[in-house]
C-alpha positions in Angstrom: -4.0 23.7 11.6 -4.3 25.8 8.5 -1.0 25.8 6.6 -1.5 29.3 5.0 0.8 31.8 6.6 2.7 29.3 8.8 6.4 29.0 9.3 7.4 25.3 8.9 10.5 23.2 9.1 10.8 19.8 7.3 13.7 17.5 8.1 14.5 15.0 5.3 12.8 17.7 3.1 14.7 17.3 -0.1 13.3 13.9 -1.3 10.5 11.5 -0.9 7.7 12.3 1.5 9.6 15.3 2.8 9.9 16.8 -0.7 6.2 16.2 -1.3 5.4 17.9 2.0 7.4 20.9 1.0 5.7 21.1 -2.3 2.2 20.9 -0.8 3.0 23.5 1.9 4.1 25.9 -0.8 0.8 25.2 -2.6 -1.1 25.9 0.6 0.5 29.2 1.1 3.0 28.7 4.0 4.9 31.9 4.7 8.3 30.2 5.2 9.5 26.6 4.7 12.9 25.4 5.8 14.1 22.4 3.8 16.5 20.6 6.2 18.3 17.7 4.6 21.7 15.9 4.7 21.9 16.5 0.9 22.3 20.3 0.7 22.5 20.3 -3.1 19.1 18.6 -3.4 17.7 21.0 -0.8 19.0 24.0 -2.7 17.6 22.7 -6.0 14.2 22.3 -4.5 14.4 25.7 -3.0 15.3 27.3 -6.3 12.5 25.5 -8.1 9.7 26.3 -5.6 10.5 29.7 -4.2 7.7 32.2 -4.6 6.9 35.7 -3.5 4.2 34.1 -1.2 6.5 31.5 0.3 10.1 32.0 1.2 12.1 28.8 1.1 15.4 28.1 2.9 17.8 25.2 2.5 20.2 23.9 5.1 22.3 20.7 5.6 21.3 18.8 8.7 21.9 15.3 10.0 18.6 14.8 11.8 20.2 12.0 13.9 22.7 14.3 15.6 21.4 16.4 18.5 23.7 19.4 18.0 22.5 19.7 14.4 18.8 19.7 15.4 19.4 22.2 18.2 21.2 24.5 15.8 18.5 24.1 13.2 15.8 25.2 15.7 17.8 28.0 17.3 18.9 29.5 13.9 15.5 29.2 12.4 13.8 31.0 15.2 16.5 33.6 15.6 16.6 34.5 11.8 13.0 33.8 10.7 10.8 33.8 13.8 8.8 31.2 15.8 8.3 27.8 14.2 4.6 27.0 13.9 5.0 23.4 12.6 8.0 21.2 12.9 8.0 18.2 10.7 10.4 15.5 12.0 10.4 13.5 8.8 13.9 12.1 8.3 14.2 8.3 8.6 16.1 5.3 7.4 15.9 1.5 7.2 18.3 -1.5 7.1 16.4 -4.2 5.2 17.8 -6.7 7.8 16.8 -9.0 10.6 19.1 -10.8 13.1 21.9 -10.1 10.6 21.6 -6.3 11.4 24.8 -5.0 12.9 25.0 -2.8 16.0 25.7 0.1 13.5 22.5 -0.7 11.7 20.5 -0.6 14.9 22.3 2.6 16.1 21.6 4.5 12.8 17.9 3.4 12.8 17.6 4.4 16.4 19.2 7.8 15.8 17.1 8.7 12.7 13.8 7.0 13.5 13.5 7.8 17.2 16.1 10.1 18.6 15.6 12.7 15.8 12.0 13.1 17.1 13.2 13.4 20.7 15.9 15.9 19.8 13.4 18.1 18.0 10.9 17.9 20.9 13.6 18.6 23.5 14.4 21.9 21.9 11.2 23.1 20.3 8.5 22.1 22.7 9.6 24.3 25.6 9.6 27.3 23.2 6.2 26.4 21.9 4.8 26.0 25.4 6.3 29.4 26.4 4.4 31.1 23.5 1.1 29.2 24.0 1.2 26.4 21.5 2.7 24.8 18.4 2.4 21.7 16.2 4.7 18.7 15.7 4.3 16.2 12.8 6.4 13.1 13.3 6.8 10.7 10.4 6.5 7.3 12.0 5.3 4.6 9.5 2.6 2.0 9.3 5.4 -0.3 10.4 5.2 1.4 13.8 1.6 0.2 14.2 1.7 -3.1 12.4 4.8 -5.0 11.1 7.7 -4.9 8.7 10.3 -7.5 7.6 13.1 -5.1 8.5 13.7 -5.6 12.2 15.5 -2.4 13.1 13.0 -0.4 11.1 9.9 -2.0 12.6 11.2 -1.8 16.2 12.3 1.8 16.0 9.1 3.0 14.2 7.1 1.4 17.1 9.2 3.5 19.4 8.6 6.6 17.3 4.8 6.1 17.6 5.1 5.6 21.3 7.0 8.8 21.7 4.5 10.8 19.7 1.7 9.3 21.9 3.6 10.4 25.0 4.2 13.9 23.6 0.5 14.3 22.8 -0.6 13.1 26.2 1.9 15.1 28.2 1.6 18.5 26.4 -1.9 18.7 24.9 -3.1 20.8 27.9 -0.3 23.3 27.1 -1.4 23.8 23.6 0.9 21.4 21.8 -0.6 19.5 18.9 1.0 16.2 17.7 0.3 14.1 14.7 2.0 10.8 13.8 2.1 10.1 10.1 1.9 6.4 9.5 1.8 5.3 5.9 2.5 1.9 4.5 4.3 1.5 1.2 5.3 4.8 -0.4 7.3 5.1 -3.7 10.4 6.8 -2.4 14.1 6.3 -3.2 14.4 4.3 0.0 11.9 1.8 -1.3 13.0 1.8 -5.0 16.7 1.4 -4.1 15.9 -1.5 -1.7 13.8 -3.2 -4.4 16.7 -2.7 -6.9 19.0 -4.4 -4.4 16.6 -7.3 -4.0 15.7 -6.6 -0.4 13.1 -9.2 0.9 11.8 -6.4 3.3 11.1 -4.1 0.3 9.4 -7.0 -1.6 7.2 -7.6 1.4 6.2 -3.9 1.3 5.0 -4.4 -2.3 3.1 -7.5 -1.3 1.5 -5.8 1.6 -0.9 -3.5 -0.4 -1.0 -0.3 -2.4 2.1 1.7 -2.8 1.3 5.4 -2.8 3.0 8.3 -4.5 4.6 10.8 -2.1 2.1 13.5 -3.2 -0.8 11.3 -2.0 0.8 11.1 1.5 1.2 14.9 1.5 -2.5 15.3 0.6 -3.3 13.1 3.6 -1.0 15.2 5.8 -2.7 18.5 4.9 -6.1 17.0 5.6 -4.9 15.4 8.9 -3.4 18.6 10.1 -6.5 20.6 9.2 -8.5 18.1 11.4 -5.7 18.0 14.0 -5.8 14.2 14.0 -3.2 12.3 16.0 -2.9 9.4 13.6 -2.6 10.3 10.0 -3.2 7.2 7.9 -2.7 7.7 4.1 -3.6 4.0 3.7 -7.2 3.7 5.1 -6.9 -0.1 5.6 -4.3 0.5 8.3 -7.0 1.3 10.8 -8.7 -2.0 10.2 -5.4 -3.9 10.3 -4.7 -2.3 13.8 -8.0 -3.7 15.0 -7.2 -7.1 13.6 -3.8 -7.1 15.2 -5.3 -6.2 18.6 -8.2 -8.7 18.6 -6.6 -11.7 17.0 -2.9 -11.4 17.5 -1.9 -15.0 16.9 -3.8 -15.3 13.6 -2.5 -11.9 12.6 1.1 -12.9 13.2 0.6 -16.0 11.1 -0.8 -14.0 8.2 2.1 -11.5 8.4 4.7 -14.3 8.5 3.1 -15.8 5.3 3.0 -12.3 3.7 6.7 -11.8 4.3 7.3 -15.4 3.1 9.0 -16.4 6.3 9.2 -20.1 5.6 9.1 -22.7 8.4 12.5 -24.1 9.5 13.5 -27.3 7.9 13.4 -30.4 10.2 
């Protein structure tokens, strides 16, 4: 997919990876970009900063984990602006917890990291199929392919990758393209805030390899969309790590446990 001239929606678009995507889509000449974020002030600030004659930007407040909000986002965008060419389901969250995660932690991670993708597909895919095609970019995470010390995050990101796989398999013959964005560590407020709070899961992310800037992830996305790749891997070593996980699972688990500093239980 070429970004130039396309109409795009980005959830979680006001900060982090979402903000970097919006900035890069403007650079690439998208015709319309909708910045959908829970923080309307931040979305409006980004819109005011980036709006150009070539790209019209729109800001709206959306809780991506709520089905009615996603339905309204899609219906209003298409009614007021026209058909969506690329829907970027990017909003997500983490907990930084393990067995101490509450039911509420699991529910919020499930809502934002999995159901947000399902809600978007539920309402946009039939429209795209009816007009002959469309593209979905789902931000999943390298944790959805490998591991993370944050249990709710790791589990729900695996589910997100599985759903993206299913979408691609089920609808590719009907012109629907799907990409799963799976970075490892990225310097976003979610990571920096967790580090400031002393989160072991965040510290493990730092220990796991290079932490990219959001713009580097956006660069990888534009290249991946141009090639229409299913897996977009801003960290190239993730591909090798996937092979290691598949071929030597026990040894891989031991290495990850050591990386995350999961000490053996005391006798």
